[in-house]
N, C-alpha and C positions, 0 to 999 in steps of 0.2 A: 586815342590809341588803346588806352586800357579797356574801353568798351569793346573794341574789336577783339582784343585778346580774350575777354570774358566770353564773347560770342563764339569765338573759335574753340574755346575750352568746352563750352556747353555742347557744341556740335560734336566734338570729339567724344565727350561723355555719352551723348545720345547714340553715336555710331557704335561705341563700345558696348552699350547696353543692347543695341539691336543685334550685334554680333553674338553676344552672350545668349540672347533669346533664340537666335537661329540655331546656335549649337545645342541649346536645351531641347528645342523642337526636334532637331535632327536626332538627338539622343533618344527622345521619347518615341520617334518614329521607328528608330532601330530596335528599341526595346519591344514596341508593339508588333513590329514585323517578326521579331524573334518569337514573341509570345504566340502570334498568329500561326507561326510555323509549328510550334509545339502543339497548339490546339488543333491545327489541321491534321497533324500526324496522328493524334489521338482519335479524332473524328474519322479519319480514313480507316483506322482499325475497327471502329464501331460500324462504319459503313460496310466494311468487308464482312464483319460478323453477321450483320442483318441480311446481307446479300446471300451468305452461305445458308442461313436459316430459311430464307425464302426459296432458294433452289432446292434445298432438302425437302421442304414441304411440298413444293411444286411437283417434284419427282415422286414423292411419297403418296400423293393422291392416286397415282396410276391413271389419271384422267387426261394428262397432257402428253401428246406424242413426244417421243424422245428427241426428235429434231427440234421441236419448239423449246424443250428444256435446254438443249445445247445452245440455241440462239439466245435464250434469256441469260444463260451462264456467261456467254461471250460478251453480251452487252453490259451486264453488271460488272464483270471483271474489268472491262475497258474503262468504265466510269470510275472504278476504284483506282486504276492506274493513272487516269487523268487527274484525279484529286491529288495523288501522290506527286505527280509531276508539277502541278501548280503550286503545291506547298513547298517544293524544293526551290522555286524561283524567289529570290530575295526582293520581293516587291509587295508593298502593302496591299494594293488593290487586287493583285493577282491572288494573294493568299486569302483575302476576304472572300473573293469569288470561290475559292476552293472550299472555304468553311461553309459558305451558303449552299453550294452544290452538295457537299457531304451531308449536311443536316437534312436537306430536302430528300435526298436519296434514302437515307436511313429511315426517315419518317414514312416515305412511300413503301419501302420494303417491309416495315413493321406492320403497316395497315394491310398490305397484301398477304403477309404471313398470317395475320389474324383471320382474314377471309378463308384462307386455305385450311387453317386449323379448325375453324367452325364447320367447314364443308366436310372434313374428315370425321369430326365428331357427329355431325348430322347423319352421315351414312352409317356410322358404327351404331349409333343409338337407335336407328330405325330398323336395323336388321334384327329379326327376332325369329326364334324357332319354338315359341311356346304360345299357348292360348290361355286366357284367364277366364275362369268361371267364378261367379259369385253365387253362393248357395244361401237362400233366405230360409230362415226358420220362422214360421208364421203361425199365429193362433187367431181364434175368432176375436172380434173387437170387444165382445162382452166377457172375455176371459180375464181372470185376475192377474195372469202372468204379464210382467212388464219387461223382463229380461230373461235370458236363457237359464239363469240360475233358478228362476221361479218355476221351470218346467220339469223339475226333478220328479220322476215317477210317471211322467206322461208317456203316452204311446204315440210314436211319430209315424207319419205317413211319408215314405220316401219314394221319389220317382226312380224307377229301376233303369236309369240310363247312365249310372256311374260305373266306372271300372271298380274292380275289387279293391285296388289300392286307395281309390278316392273314397269308397264307402267306408273302408277301415279307418281312414283319417277322420272322416265325418263322425263316426260312432265314438272314436276315442276323444274327439273334441267335445262331443255332447257329454260323455262320461266325466271328463275332467271338469267341465264348467258347471255340471249339476251336482257334483260330489258323489256320483254313483260309484259303488265299490268296484265293479267289474264291467267290462264292455258287454259281456253276455247278459248283464242285467238291464241293458238299455232295450226297451221294448219298441218294436217297429213293425210296420207292414209295408210291403213293396207294392207299387202300382206301376202300370205300364206307361202312363202319361201324366203330365202335370195337370191336365183337366180332370183326370180320375182322382188324383190325390186332393185337388182343390174341392171337388164335390164331396169326397169322403170327409174332409175337414168340416164343411158346412153341414153335412148330415150327421155329424157327431160320431162317425166311425173311428176317427182318430182325434187325439187332443191337439196335435200340432202337425203342420205340413212342412216338408223340406223339398224345395225345387230350385232350379236355376233361376236367377233373377231375370234373365232374358225372357223367361216364359211370361212375365208380368203383362206385357202388351197383348200377348195371345189370349191370356185368361180374360182380360178386359173386353176383348172382342166377343167372347162367348158368355161371360158372366159379368154384366155391366156394373154391378155394385160390389164386385169382389174386393177391390181395394178399400172400399168404405167399410165393408163387413169384416175386415181382417186387420191384424197389426203384426208388423215385423218385429220380432224380439231379438234377433241377431242375424248377422250376415258373415259368412266365411268365404275366404278366397282360396281357390284351388288353381294352381298352375300346372299345365300339362305340356310336356315336351312334344313337339311335332317334328316328324321326319320330313326332310325336304330333299329335292333332287337338284341336279345341276346339269348344264350342257357344256360342251366344249366351246372354247372361244370361237366366235364367228358363226356358230351354227344357229339355225332358226329355232324358235321356241314359242310356246303359248304362255301368256301371262294373264291371270285373273285380276281385274280391278273390282274390288268389292266395296260398296258403299253401305255403311251400317247406320242404323237410325238412333245413334246415341251421341252425346256430346262429351262424355267423360273419358275414362281410360280407353285408349284406342285398342288395347289388346283384349278388352272385355267381349265375351261372346254376345252376339246380338243378331237380330234379324238382318239379313242382307237385302236391302231395298234396291241396290244397284248391282247388276251382275254383267260385266262386260269382259269378254274374252278378247285379249289383244294378241293377235298373231304377228310376230315380228321376224322378218327375214333380213338380217344385217347384210347379206350378200347382195340382195337386189334392192335394198333400201325401200322396202315396202312394209306397210303396217295395215292390218285388217282388223277392224273393231266389230265384234259380234255381240249384240245385246239380246238378252233373254228375259222375257217378262217375269216379274217377281211372283205373279200368281200362277205360274205354270204348275200343273198338277203332276208331280213326279215322285219317283221313289228316292229316298235318301239312303244310299248304300251303307250297310253296317249300323244303321240307326233304326229305320222304320220296318225293316225285315219284310219287304215285299209290299207293305202298305204305302199308299201315296200320301203326299203332303204338298203344301205350297213350297215353291222353291225358296222363297224368302225365309222360311222357317229353318232351312238347312244351316243358316248362320248361327242359330241358337246353339248348335252342337259344335261350333268352331269352324274356322276357315277350311280345315281339312275336309269337313263334311260337305261344304259348298263345292269344293274342288272335285270331290268324288262324285257328287250329284251331276255336275256339268260334264265331267269326263264320261260318265255313264250315259248321259243324254245324247252327246254328240259322237261318242266313240273315239275320243281323242285323248291326248296326254297333256295336262297342264303342269308346267314345270315350276312356275313361281306365282306368287300373289303379291298384290299391293292393297293394303286396307286403309280406307279413309273414312272420316265421318263428316257430319254437316259442317262442323267448325273448320275442318281442313279446306273444304272447297271455298268457303267465304274468304279465309285468310290468303289462300294462294291466288285467287282471282284479284283480290285487292292489291296484293304484293306486285302483280304484273300490270297494274293500272287498268284492269278490266279486260273483257274479251268481246269480240264482235261475232254475233251469231245470227242466223236467219231463222225467223219464225214463220211457220205456215199459217198461223192463226193469230188473230188479235184477241187478247183476253186480259182480265184482271186475275192475278194469281189467287187460287182458292186457299193456299196455305199461308199467304201473306197479302192481305188486302191492300197494302200500300204499294204493291208492285204491279205496274201496268206494262204489258208487252204489246207492241204494235206488230202488224203483219209486215214482214220484210226484215231488213237488217236492224239489229238493236245492239247498242254498246252497253254491256251489262257490268255492274260492279258485283262484288261478292254476294251481297244479299239478294240482288236480282237474279244472279246466275243460279243460286240455290233454289229460289222460287221457280225459275224456269225449268230446272231439272226435276222438280218434284211434282209439277202440274200434270194432271191427267183428266180431271173432271171437265175441262173446257173443250175436250176433243171428242169427236165421234168415235175415234179409234182408241181412245183411252190410253191403256198401258203401252200399246204398241207405239203411239206417237211420243209418249214420254221417253221410251227407250231411244228413239231417234234423236230427241232433243238432248238427252244425256250424252249421246255420242258427239253431237255438234259441239257441246261445251268442252268435252274432253279433247276433241280435235283442235279447237281454237286454243286451248291451253298448251297443247303439245307444239303447235306451230309458233306460238309466241315465245315459249321457253327455248325453242331451238333457233330463234332469230337473234340478230345482234342487239336488239332492244333489251335483251335480258341483262346485259352488262350494267345498264343504268339501274335496274331494280334488283341486282343480285343480293344485296344486303337484306332488303326487306323480304325477298323470297326465302332466303335461308332462315330468317327469324320466324316466318309464318309456318314453315314446315317442321320446325323443331318440336318433336313430341306429337305431331299431328298425323303421322302416318306410320304404318308398320309394313314390313316386307320380309320375306325369307330369301330375297335375292341377295347373294353375297356382294360385298363391297367391290370385289374384283370384277364381277359381271357389270355392275353399274359403271365402274371406271372404264371398262372396256368399251361400252357403248358410247360414252362421252368422248373418249379418246378417238374412236373411229370417226365420230361426227366432226371433231375438230380437225382431224387429219385430212379427211376427204372433203368436208365442207359442202357436199351435195345435198339437195333437198330430198326428203323422204316423200313417197307417195302414200297418202293416208286414205284408205278406203273404209266404207262403212256398210254394215248389213244388220238386219234385225230378224230374229225368229218371230214368225207370225203366230197369233193366238188362234186356236181352234174354237170349238163350241165352249160356252161358259155355263156356269150354273152352281148350285149348292151341292157340295160333296163332303163326305166324311173324311177328315184329314187326321193324320197320325198325331200331330201335336195339339190341335185345337178343336177337335170335333167338327161339326158341320159348318163349313165356311164357303165363301164365294171363291171359285177357282176358274181357271181356263185350261182346257185340255191342249196339249202340245199339237201343233200342226206338223204332221210327219213329213210332208213334202218339203215344207220350209226348212225343217231340221236337216234333211238329206242335202238340200241345195246349199245351205250354209256350211255344212261339214265339208262338202266337196270344194268349196271356195277356200276354206281354211287350209285344206291339204294341198291345194294348188299353190298357195302362197308359201307354205312350208317347204314344198319340194322344188319350187322354181329355182333355177340357177341363172346367174348373169349370162347375158349373151356375149359370145366371144367377139 
């Protein structure tokens, strides 16, 4: 009997312990559920705050149609209310679900806000209304001067293409850095072109030459040993404000895409090797790309004063000079420009995982011997796309075929950027474009075009044409002396101008 009583007592003790443990577990669950409720309430506030930030930035870009902003607002607000509802239910699993949903949504909204903020910064940083010139002060390589301070008392040869304000700044800079008492004591001679001042330096007419850094490649074409025979003792930056136009929302306009032959500062004046006028009609969803050969023998208004030069040299005097030259050539108005360099093309094409282009010829790139292009369709990465755009020596039609190939690459980029595939590469694309292009198109205009595309979702018709080259030969140019040029083909110009005007003036069919 005693043994039975002991057994019963032990069972009672065990039962009591189990009861105590159950009560403790229940108490812990209640505390955890309460804590989860508090955590969920805090997280719901965080979720609501990140949702508000996301909607604010989404609307602030101006790129998202209002109806989509409202849909996003409704969805995110509903999710916040759902979390609040789940938190109010006194159930551990339900409240855990609420916490998980709230954390995920807050994280997604923060990442989305980061993308939107980067997009707004990208558009803001790329918009520019100034051009940058670098002025080199150069002496002969056998000169004792190693820096600008050593040129005190020298006579300077200056290219007479600077404004009065720019020249005054230059002379004051020379005075200050050479310790000269007065600006009037700085001795200089003016020359019409960089070639003239370079020859004056080499002939000993002046002790130092001052010219735009962008002239360097032009001088090398004419005076092969010029860089070896000279030394740069200082370089100065000059920024000049540019006036720009605008068009009413929804109205057609012309845009110049200018490709410059430098890898540094995108705002730096340089030769424009790519000149593509893009005629855009948002009403009819049509784009016409018109390429003009870089060696076209043309006048540069307000620069060459009636004398002809190569079109590519217009870029030396700034994007405004390239625009005036093409406006004069075609008799049209160009409202905006987008400026890119070699690095830009490589980075953008790589960011969108390459482009598919058709080649009329099979060739190994002259500018990059490691790039081989087959006849037919090619999938090109950034390096290959650049080589494809720069090639001209492999074609019987030379520069004309190069212009057509450049249009093909640009068309492929536009089509891919406007496709749903962009979403996958959005982050890489934004990073690749940061600091790699310059435009005077306002953020509002860029946002308007993107918003229209998102709202309507219809495909654009992209058309291409190229100005043909006339007779070629060696001619005297304003910027570089006697160089190889091609005369404009007047019939081709008139035909291309007519097509541009048709695209601009066309209205949607009722």
